C-alpha positions, 0 to 999 in steps of 0.5 A: 544488488538492488533491493526492495527489502521485505518488510518483515526481514528489513526490520531491525528491532524484532517482530513487535516493530511497527515496520511489520505491516502490510504494504499500503498505497505508498509502498506499492507506489515506491515499489513500482518506482524501484522496478522502473529505475532498477530495470530501466537499462536491463534486457530480460530473456528466457522463461519466467520461473515460479517456485514449486511451493507457490499456489499462484498461477504459472506465467506462460511467457518466454521471450529472447529479449524483453523489458519490464516496467511497473505501475502502481494503483492503490494496493496493486502493482501491474508488471508488464513484460514487453518483448523487444523488436525482433525478439523470439517468439513473436508475441505481444506484451504480457501483464501481471497484477500483483497484490503484496499481501502482508510481506510482498516485495521485489528484489533485483539480485544475482541469479546465483544468490536468490533470496529465500521465498522468491516465488516468481523470478525474471532473469536477465539475458546475456551478455553480462552478469545474470540477474534476477528480479524476484517477487519475494513473499515470506508469508505467501499471502501475496498474489498475482493474476495474469492479464493486467486487469486491476481487481474489479470494484476497487476505487481510484487510487488515493495517490495517483488518481486523486482527481477521480478520488476527490471529484466525480465520480469517486468522491460523490461515490462516497458521499452519495452512497452513504446508505451502503452498509460499509458506512454502518461500520466504524470509520476506522473500518470503513477506511480499509474498504478498497471500494472507496479508499484504495490504497489506505491501510492500517498505519495510514488510517491511524494517522489520518484519523489522529490528525483530524481528532476523529474517534476511530470507532465513530460511525463512518456515516456520521463522519462523512455526512459532515463533509456534505455540509462543509462548504467554503463561504462564498465571500472568500476569494479563491486564494482564501479558499485555497488557504483555508483548504490547506490549513483545514483539510478534510478526511478525503483530502488527507487520504491523498496528502498523508500517503503523499508524505510517505512517498516523499520520504523516498528511500528512507520511508516505511520499511524500505531499508534494513537499518534503524538509521534508515527507518528513523525518518519514517518512525519520526514521521509517525504521529500515532501508529505504534507510538508511545502514549497512544491507545489501541483496540482491535477492530472486528477484523482483528486489526489494531487501530491506534488512537488518542482519547475517546475511541468512539461509540462503536468501540469494543469493550476491551481496551488494550494500551500497547505503548508503541508495540504492535501486538503479535496477534496483528502481525499474524492476523487478518488480510482485510483491506489488502 
């Protein structure tokens, strides 16, 4: 059985464990890799089956033989159903775009052993044992749309569209639009705005800000305006400029390199396996999020931000130190930034 275990059910340590987090850019990227690898040699056939309790749209697709492929962009994943030559009825490919919500995942299982909460199912065609690729979502905050279009307004993916994110137009889109009201907010909240930081979520924002020693409740505009003044000395050689960037990355550069580190953990990354041993690689990678000795506050959307030291001038009044335990309120809380 090939699985991409649900983040909730894969946790070995109960509901307070930091693996109970919404899937972020790295998880969507790894999910697309899983689908492509697991389904590479499979031929699917028949109708696409939706669970009766799901409020998502029906998928009006039926083919005698088709392939499935996936592509991730930020916090979205596009699944493409491509009929094979000669498949009946004749038709073109159909694409769906998924947003995983808090607990979305894909699993490939025997068709007679469907997991609970499998809200969309794609079955393999005979011959051979019948399998089902399932979109599993316990909390049902996940969503899919027909047509394959990425959600309008989302910026370039911080992982796979780094040149667009870092350079023209998106990096300038951040720095030239600092009058946008999004940047009136604390930097920890602005980092969840998918118009500018597509793929960044709760654990990533904590890790990025911690590495730069930026107070999470510093005004976003103040933090980003400083990047406009950050220019390498013209006296440096090209190799010296490259070395300086690697040794002293700025916030926008870490929005790419930190998620990339999680992807490079591979199958032992965030919420990917069902044992404590497998989860240990991600847990060891974390420097701030949910770790002992860190402080935490909830932002105005109810999302907990982890940090060390001064929270910043826009911090709410109440300070709560959770000592490495993700609050139950956050587990049940807002889907802001999905």
